[in-house]
N, CA and C of each residue as an Amber inpcrd file, in Angstrom:
protein
   468
 -26.4970000  52.0520000 -55.0850000 -26.1420000  52.7170000 -53.9330000
 -26.9680000  51.8260000 -52.6360000 -28.0560000  51.5010000 -53.0800000
 -28.5640000  50.5850000 -52.1850000 -28.0770000  49.0830000 -51.9470000
 -27.5160000  48.6670000 -53.0410000 -26.7810000  47.4740000 -52.9930000
 -25.3560000  47.7050000 -52.1670000 -24.6970000  48.9630000 -52.3790000
 -23.5870000  49.1850000 -51.7160000 -24.0400000  49.1390000 -50.1860000
 -24.8610000  49.8700000 -49.6410000 -25.2800000  49.9800000 -48.4980000
 -25.7430000  48.7260000 -47.7340000 -26.2210000  47.9850000 -48.5760000
 -26.6560000  46.4870000 -48.0250000 -25.5300000  45.6770000 -47.7160000
 -24.5440000  45.6690000 -48.6790000 -23.2140000  45.0690000 -48.6510000
 -22.3770000  45.5260000 -47.4590000 -22.2730000  46.7390000 -47.1410000
 -21.8090000  47.3880000 -46.0780000 -22.3650000  46.8400000 -44.6260000
 -23.7310000  46.9810000 -44.5910000 -24.5430000  46.4090000 -43.5920000
 -24.1270000  45.0110000 -43.2400000 -24.1830000  44.1210000 -44.2210000
 -23.8390000  42.8480000 -43.9890000 -22.3800000  42.5260000 -43.6700000
 -21.4830000  43.2610000 -44.0930000 -20.1240000  43.2020000 -43.9570000
 -19.8190000  43.4660000 -42.3460000 -20.7440000  44.6340000 -41.8230000
 -20.4720000  45.1960000 -40.3880000 -21.1220000  43.8690000 -39.3780000
 -22.1890000  43.5670000 -39.9930000 -22.7840000  42.4960000 -39.0730000
 -22.0350000  41.1630000 -38.8660000 -21.3710000  40.9810000 -40.1420000
 -20.4530000  39.5790000 -40.2400000 -19.1510000  39.9400000 -39.4080000
 -18.6550000  41.1960000 -39.2840000 -17.3680000  41.3490000 -38.4500000
 -17.8430000  41.3190000 -37.0900000 -18.7220000  41.9360000 -36.7930000
 -19.3880000  42.0760000 -35.3620000 -19.7220000  40.4280000 -34.8250000
 -20.2450000  39.7110000 -35.5900000 -20.6700000  38.2520000 -35.3490000
 -19.3430000  37.5880000 -35.2270000 -18.4040000  37.6390000 -36.0150000
 -16.8810000  37.1870000 -35.8340000 -16.1720000  37.6220000 -34.5470000
 -16.1810000  39.0030000 -34.3100000 -15.6360000  39.4000000 -33.1360000
 -16.2780000  38.8500000 -31.8570000 -17.5080000  38.7140000 -31.7660000
 -18.4000000  38.1090000 -30.7610000 -18.0140000  36.6600000 -30.5340000
 -17.7740000  35.9640000 -31.8810000 -17.6070000  34.4980000 -31.7260000
 -15.9500000  34.3060000 -31.3420000 -15.2810000  35.2710000 -31.8900000
 -13.8690000  34.9920000 -31.0250000 -13.7440000  35.4360000 -29.7630000
 -14.4520000  36.4810000 -29.2300000 -14.2660000  37.0080000 -27.8560000
 -15.2230000  35.7610000 -27.0490000 -16.1300000  35.0740000 -27.4210000
 -16.5680000  34.1260000 -26.5470000 -15.7820000  32.7970000 -26.6760000
 -15.0110000  32.5410000 -27.7500000 -14.1790000  31.3350000 -27.7300000
 -12.9240000  31.5550000 -26.7510000 -12.5900000  32.8740000 -26.7280000
 -11.4540000  33.1990000 -25.9210000 -11.8470000  32.9760000 -24.5220000
 -13.1740000  33.7710000 -24.1810000 -13.7230000  33.4800000 -22.6990000
 -13.7840000  32.0520000 -22.3080000 -14.1890000  31.3160000 -23.2380000
 -14.3220000  29.8490000 -22.8200000 -13.0920000  28.9490000 -22.5120000
 -12.1240000  29.4560000 -23.3920000 -10.7230000  29.1480000 -23.1660000
  -9.9200000  29.3460000 -21.8820000 -10.2710000  30.7320000 -21.5820000
  -9.8030000  31.1920000 -20.2950000 -10.5970000  30.6820000 -19.2030000
 -11.6710000  30.5140000 -19.3170000 -12.5860000  30.0420000 -18.1040000
 -12.0830000  28.7540000 -17.8230000 -11.9170000  27.7500000 -19.1170000
 -11.4180000  26.3610000 -18.8400000 -10.0820000  26.3010000 -17.9980000
  -9.2070000  27.1390000 -18.4850000  -7.9330000  27.2040000 -18.0520000
  -8.0750000  27.5600000 -16.5230000  -8.6520000  28.6200000 -16.3030000
  -8.7340000  28.8650000 -14.7420000  -9.2630000  27.7840000 -13.9360000
 -10.5300000  27.1360000 -14.6410000 -11.0440000  26.0410000 -13.9930000
  -9.8980000  24.9730000 -13.5460000  -9.2130000  24.7550000 -14.6790000
  -8.4170000  23.5930000 -14.4610000  -7.1190000  23.8250000 -13.3050000
  -6.9750000  25.1670000 -13.3080000  -6.1660000  25.6610000 -12.4720000
  -6.4710000  25.6160000 -10.8440000  -7.9510000  25.9690000 -10.7510000
  -8.6100000  25.9860000  -9.4760000  -8.7360000  24.7060000  -8.9210000
  -8.9050000  23.7520000  -9.7380000  -9.0750000  22.1930000  -9.3370000
  -7.4620000  21.5580000  -9.5630000  -7.1840000  21.1500000  -8.2010000
  -6.0890000  20.2600000  -8.2110000  -5.9570000  18.9600000  -9.0280000
  -4.8760000  18.6040000  -9.1550000  -5.0390000  17.2290000 -10.0110000
  -5.1260000  16.1340000  -8.7760000  -5.9540000  15.0070000  -9.3120000
  -6.2970000  14.1540000  -8.2160000  -4.7880000  13.6140000  -7.6710000
  -5.0440000  13.4010000  -6.3820000  -3.5750000  13.0850000  -5.4880000
  -3.0530000  11.5930000  -6.0430000  -1.6820000  11.4450000  -5.9680000
  -1.2300000  10.1730000  -6.4920000  -1.3060000   9.3750000  -5.0050000
  -0.5720000   8.1770000  -5.2390000  -0.6720000   7.5130000  -4.0750000
   0.7550000   7.8010000  -3.1880000   0.6550000   7.5550000  -1.8770000
   1.8680000   7.7680000  -1.1350000   2.2920000   6.6720000  -0.7500000
   3.4690000   6.2840000  -1.1640000   4.1680000   4.8630000  -0.9220000
   5.2830000   4.7900000   0.1560000   4.8380000   3.9740000   1.1040000
   6.1660000   3.9090000   2.1570000   6.4400000   2.3750000   2.0960000
   7.6820000   2.0340000   1.7500000   8.2810000   0.8460000   1.9490000
   8.3360000   0.3350000   3.1640000   7.7890000  -0.8510000   3.6430000
   7.8060000  -1.2080000   4.9500000   8.9940000  -2.0720000   5.1690000
   9.2690000  -2.8730000   4.0750000  10.5340000  -3.8220000   4.2820000
  11.3470000  -4.0610000   3.1650000  12.4070000  -4.4130000   2.9840000
  13.0800000  -5.0030000   1.9690000  14.3610000  -5.7540000   2.6390000
  14.1190000  -7.1930000   2.4700000  15.1140000  -8.2620000   2.8740000
  15.4040000  -9.0200000   2.3480000  16.6160000  -9.8340000   2.3590000
  16.9260000 -10.8080000   1.6720000  17.2200000 -11.9230000   2.5370000
  16.8880000 -11.9330000   3.8380000  17.1090000 -12.9390000   4.8410000
  16.1350000 -12.7380000   5.9300000  15.9960000 -13.8830000   6.7720000
  15.2010000 -13.7450000   8.0900000  15.7040000 -12.8860000   9.0200000
  14.8090000 -12.5870000  10.2560000  15.3760000 -11.7350000  11.0080000
  16.7060000 -12.3390000  11.7960000  16.7950000 -13.8220000  11.9120000
  18.0810000 -14.3080000  12.3370000  19.1410000 -14.4970000  11.3420000
  18.8530000 -13.9310000  10.2180000  20.2190000 -13.8540000   9.2000000
  20.0030000 -14.9980000   8.1820000  19.1050000 -15.7910000   8.1530000
  19.0740000 -17.0290000   7.1710000  18.3770000 -16.3090000   5.7660000
  19.1010000 -16.9830000   4.8950000  18.7360000 -16.6320000   3.3650000
  17.5650000 -17.2160000   3.2220000  16.6360000 -16.6930000   2.5420000
  15.1590000 -17.2340000   1.8790000  15.5000000 -18.3940000   1.1850000
  14.6120000 -19.3080000   1.4270000  14.4850000 -20.7440000   0.5490000
  13.1900000 -20.9800000   0.3440000  12.8520000 -20.7250000  -1.0180000
  11.5000000 -21.1060000  -1.1880000  11.3610000 -22.6190000  -1.5730000
  10.0170000 -23.1830000  -1.1960000  10.1810000 -24.6900000  -1.4440000
   9.5940000 -24.9010000  -2.9810000   9.7030000 -25.9460000  -3.5150000
   9.3480000 -26.3000000  -4.7640000   7.8780000 -26.1930000  -4.8630000
   7.3680000 -26.4320000  -6.1800000   5.8420000 -26.7540000  -6.1920000
   5.1490000 -25.3600000  -6.7780000   4.1130000 -25.5680000  -6.7920000
   3.0100000 -24.1810000  -7.3600000   2.8780000 -23.1480000  -6.1620000
   3.3880000 -21.8500000  -6.4650000   3.5110000 -20.8530000  -5.5910000
   2.2600000 -20.7350000  -4.9680000   2.2710000 -20.2750000  -3.7170000
   0.7920000 -19.7690000  -3.2780000   1.3360000 -18.8460000  -2.1280000
   0.5510000 -17.7710000  -2.0220000   0.7090000 -16.8390000  -0.7550000
  -0.4820000 -16.8060000  -0.2270000  -0.4030000 -16.7530000   1.2430000
  -1.0110000 -16.6110000   2.1220000  -1.3440000 -15.4500000   3.0820000
  -2.1040000 -14.6500000   3.3110000  -2.0890000 -13.3250000   3.9890000
  -3.0170000 -13.5340000   5.3570000  -2.7710000 -13.4290000   6.4550000
  -3.4280000 -13.4570000   7.5510000  -3.4770000 -12.1880000   8.5220000
  -4.5870000 -11.8490000   9.2020000  -4.6650000 -10.9910000  10.1530000
  -4.8190000 -11.6950000  11.3640000  -3.6710000 -11.6090000  12.3970000
  -3.8840000 -12.2510000  13.7010000  -4.1240000 -11.1730000  14.7420000
  -5.0320000 -11.5420000  15.6290000  -4.9640000 -10.8150000  16.9210000
  -4.7190000 -11.6570000  18.0340000  -3.9100000 -11.2160000  18.9930000
  -3.4020000 -11.7490000  20.2670000  -3.9240000 -11.1200000  21.4710000
  -4.9180000 -11.7190000  22.0580000  -5.1280000 -10.5350000  23.4300000
  -4.0870000 -10.6910000  24.4490000  -4.2980000  -9.6930000  25.2530000
  -3.5020000  -9.4830000  26.5680000  -3.0810000 -10.8260000  27.1740000
  -1.6000000 -11.2490000  27.3260000  -1.6380000 -12.7380000  28.0660000
  -1.3120000 -13.5590000  26.9240000  -1.9670000 -13.4450000  25.9030000
  -1.8270000 -14.6190000  24.9060000  -0.5300000 -15.0320000  24.3250000
  -0.4770000 -16.3110000  23.6960000   0.7290000 -16.8150000  23.2830000
   0.5650000 -17.5390000  22.0130000   1.5910000 -17.3430000  21.1130000
   1.6150000 -18.0480000  19.7740000   2.6930000 -18.9750000  20.2640000
   2.1830000 -20.4130000  20.1790000   3.0840000 -21.4070000  20.7520000
   4.2710000 -21.8500000  19.7700000   5.2280000 -22.2390000  20.3630000
   6.6410000 -22.4710000  19.8570000   6.3760000 -23.0630000  18.5380000
   7.0810000 -22.6600000  17.2420000   6.8510000 -23.1090000  15.9360000
   8.0010000 -22.5120000  15.0800000   8.1370000 -23.0190000  13.8140000
   8.9130000 -22.6020000  12.7770000   8.0780000 -22.7700000  11.3830000
   8.6970000 -22.2450000  10.3490000   7.9360000 -21.9330000   9.1670000
   9.0810000 -22.5570000   8.0210000   8.3820000 -23.2260000   6.9520000
   9.3350000 -23.8270000   5.7600000   9.7500000 -22.5250000   5.0530000
   8.9130000 -21.4470000   4.9110000   9.2620000 -20.0950000   4.4960000
   8.7720000 -19.1110000   5.3950000   9.9460000 -18.2090000   6.1240000
   9.5000000 -17.3110000   7.2040000   8.4230000 -16.2620000   6.2670000
   7.4000000 -15.9740000   7.0400000   6.4360000 -15.0790000   6.7110000
   7.0800000 -13.8000000   6.9090000   6.6070000 -12.3870000   6.2130000
   6.7490000 -11.0170000   6.4450000   5.6760000 -10.8530000   7.6080000
   5.9340000 -10.0500000   8.6730000   4.9460000  -9.7740000   9.5960000
   5.1080000  -8.2130000   9.6520000   3.7650000  -7.4540000  10.0430000
   3.6280000  -6.1060000  10.1900000   2.6510000  -5.8710000  11.3870000
   3.1770000  -5.1890000  12.3140000   2.3770000  -5.1670000  13.4820000
   1.6350000  -3.8500000  13.4440000   0.3440000  -4.2300000  13.4940000
  -0.6060000  -3.0660000  13.1180000  -1.0170000  -2.1780000  14.5810000
  -1.0830000  -3.0530000  16.0260000  -1.3700000  -2.5260000  17.0750000
  -0.7820000  -3.4150000  18.2020000  -0.3390000  -2.6370000  19.2350000
   0.2940000  -3.4120000  20.3870000   1.5620000  -3.6560000  20.3470000
   2.3070000  -4.5720000  20.9490000   3.5090000  -5.0770000  21.0680000
   3.5200000  -6.5650000  21.3290000   4.5130000  -7.0740000  20.2530000
   4.6740000  -8.7330000  20.4700000   5.9860000  -8.6870000  20.7360000
   6.2740000  -9.8440000  21.8310000   7.3760000 -10.1780000  22.1790000
   7.7450000 -11.5530000  21.5440000   8.9230000 -11.7170000  20.9270000
   9.2320000 -13.0400000  20.2830000  10.5810000 -13.6100000  20.9510000
  10.5380000 -14.7800000  21.4950000  11.5120000 -15.4720000  21.9420000
  11.9500000 -16.6270000  20.8760000  13.3130000 -16.6270000  20.7400000
  13.7270000 -17.2830000  19.7360000  15.0540000 -18.4080000  20.2560000
  15.2310000 -19.3830000  19.4990000  16.3240000 -20.3710000  19.8540000
  17.6650000 -19.4880000  18.8910000  17.6130000 -18.6750000  18.1550000
  18.6340000 -18.0920000  17.3340000  19.1240000 -16.9080000  17.4960000
  18.2090000 -16.1580000  18.6000000  18.5990000 -14.7330000  18.6750000
  17.9570000 -14.2030000  20.0090000  18.4690000 -12.9080000  20.6660000
  17.8670000 -12.4810000  22.0710000  16.4280000 -12.3410000  21.9110000
  15.5890000 -12.1440000  22.6150000  14.2850000 -11.7070000  22.7940000
  14.1900000 -10.4250000  21.9360000  13.0840000 -10.4000000  21.1390000
  12.7320000  -8.8950000  20.4190000  11.3730000  -8.6860000  20.5200000
  11.1290000  -7.3310000  20.7210000   9.9270000  -6.7060000  20.9380000
   9.6140000  -5.9680000  19.9050000   8.3550000  -6.1220000  19.1030000
   8.1020000  -5.4480000  18.0340000   6.7530000  -4.7020000  18.3660000
   6.9090000  -3.5710000  17.9590000   5.5590000  -2.3790000  18.2910000
   5.0300000  -2.2000000  17.0030000   3.6580000  -1.5540000  17.2010000
   2.8160000  -1.0930000  16.1430000   3.6660000  -0.3690000  15.1430000
   3.5430000  -0.5390000  13.8900000   4.3860000  -0.0090000  12.5940000
   5.6610000  -0.7160000  12.4570000   6.1280000  -1.6220000  13.4350000
   7.4550000  -2.4750000  12.8060000   6.9460000  -3.5250000  11.9770000
   7.9740000  -3.6830000  11.0270000   7.8010000  -4.9950000  10.3100000
   9.0760000  -5.9130000  10.2070000   8.8710000  -7.1260000  10.0230000
  10.1140000  -7.9690000  10.0450000   9.8760000  -9.2250000   9.2390000
  11.0910000 -10.1160000   8.8990000  10.6880000 -11.3810000   8.4890000
  10.9470000 -12.3310000   9.7640000   9.9530000 -13.2460000   9.6930000
  10.2930000 -13.9840000  11.0060000  11.5210000 -14.8240000  10.8320000
  11.6970000 -15.5070000  12.0920000  13.1810000 -15.9510000  12.1760000
  13.0920000 -17.3990000  11.6300000  13.9720000 -17.9710000  11.0000000
  13.8780000 -19.3640000  10.5230000  14.0400000 -20.3690000  11.6280000
  14.5480000 -20.0860000  12.8130000  14.6760000 -20.9180000  14.0290000
  13.2080000 -21.2150000  14.7790000  13.1100000 -22.1360000  15.6940000
  11.9950000 -22.2060000  16.4230000  11.8450000 -21.0020000  17.1850000
  10.5940000 -20.4690000  17.3660000  10.0100000 -19.2810000  18.1220000
   8.7120000 -19.1850000  18.5220000   8.6500000 -18.4410000  19.5380000
   7.1420000 -18.3440000  20.2960000   6.8350000 -16.7070000  20.2590000
   5.6570000 -16.3180000  20.3980000   5.3250000 -14.9800000  20.5720000
   4.3710000 -14.7880000  21.8320000   4.3350000 -13.6360000  22.3800000
   3.5290000 -13.4880000  23.5460000   3.2640000 -11.8090000  23.5420000
   1.9360000 -11.5700000  23.9000000   1.2560000 -10.3860000  24.1720000
   1.5990000  -9.9160000  25.7160000   2.5460000  -9.4290000  26.1470000
   2.8950000  -9.1290000  27.4840000   2.1740000  -7.6830000  28.0090000
   1.3370000  -6.9940000  27.0830000   0.9320000  -5.6850000  27.2640000
  -0.5170000  -5.8300000  27.7210000  -1.1280000  -4.8120000  27.7210000
  -2.4790000  -4.6190000  28.3130000  -3.5490000  -4.5490000  27.1570000
  -3.1830000  -4.3350000  26.0340000  -3.7690000  -4.2720000  24.9940000
  -3.6200000  -5.3950000  23.8450000  -4.4520000  -5.7770000  23.0900000
  -4.6730000  -6.7840000  22.1390000  -3.4100000  -6.3590000  20.8410000
  -2.6080000  -7.3020000  20.4250000  -1.7160000  -7.2840000  19.2390000
  -2.4700000  -7.6370000  18.2270000  -2.4010000  -6.8190000  17.1510000
  -2.8750000  -7.0590000  15.8440000  -1.7130000  -6.9790000  14.9420000
  -1.7820000  -8.0410000  14.1410000  -0.6660000  -8.0530000  13.0410000
  -1.2530000  -8.6980000  11.8600000  -0.2900000  -8.3010000  10.6060000
  -0.7460000  -9.0710000   9.5080000   0.5580000  -9.8770000   9.1430000
   0.2950000 -11.0980000   8.9750000   1.3870000 -12.2760000   8.4720000
   1.0790000 -12.2920000   6.6600000   2.1950000 -12.3730000   6.0510000
   2.2390000 -12.6690000   4.5950000   3.0610000 -13.8340000   4.6640000
   2.6640000 -15.2120000   4.0450000   3.3450000 -16.2120000   4.0270000
   3.7140000 -16.5830000   2.4570000   4.7330000 -16.3560000   1.9950000
   5.1450000 -16.8570000   0.6740000   5.2190000 -18.3670000   0.7020000
   4.9320000 -19.2370000  -0.1480000   5.0010000 -20.6580000   0.1630000
   4.5580000 -21.4350000  -1.2110000   4.2030000 -22.5960000  -1.0010000
   3.7000000 -23.4580000  -2.1680000   2.5900000 -24.1610000  -1.7420000
   1.7420000 -24.4430000  -2.8630000   0.7310000 -25.6710000  -2.3030000
   1.2430000 -26.8330000  -1.6220000   0.2970000 -27.2580000  -0.6130000
   0.7030000 -28.4710000  -0.1560000   1.8890000 -28.3710000   1.0450000
   2.4810000 -27.1420000   1.3030000   3.4090000 -26.7580000   2.0450000
   2.8810000 -26.3420000   3.3700000   2.7620000 -26.6930000   4.4550000
   2.3180000 -26.2160000   5.8360000   3.0230000 -24.8510000   5.8790000
   2.0260000 -23.8660000   6.5240000   2.4570000 -22.5670000   6.8790000
   3.4710000 -22.5160000   8.1590000   3.2110000 -23.4630000   9.0770000
   4.1960000 -23.3450000  10.0700000   4.1860000 -24.9230000  10.6150000
   5.1500000 -25.1920000  11.4280000   5.0150000 -26.7520000  12.1240000
   5.5870000 -26.4450000  13.5230000   5.1120000 -27.2860000  14.2290000
   5.1760000 -27.3540000  15.6490000   6.1170000 -28.4750000  16.1480000
   6.8770000 -28.3150000  17.1990000   7.6580000 -29.5300000  17.7390000
   7.2130000 -30.6900000  17.9600000   7.5740000 -31.9270000  17.6370000
   6.9420000 -33.2400000  17.8120000   6.8650000 -33.5610000  19.4950000
């Protein structure tokens, strides 16, 4: 009888321990699921295509120079009244206007005004730029080219 009582007591304690362990595990799983729902997933990138082009602003097809490829990126600031003198490029750069307004005069098209947020591929023809506004123009220029090839040339 004592042995039966002992076995019953051990069985009861084991069942209680198993029930407690099961309840604890269930609470941990539920807490983890709730915590995962409370925490939003890390935000992904916001992608905005600035430009896709197969030709320059004046309609000329891209032509890359031979040689070892080289990409140059420049931040340019042009003060009010400032001018980028007449020039042209072996490979026309991508330009993104960060601030201000840039006025471009060209041999191949009417005068263009580019404002903050605008992007374009510079003309293949001779052109110049001016800041006719009261605030500086800031722009990013990205030049695809090749080692040993000048980013721009000026008239002789």
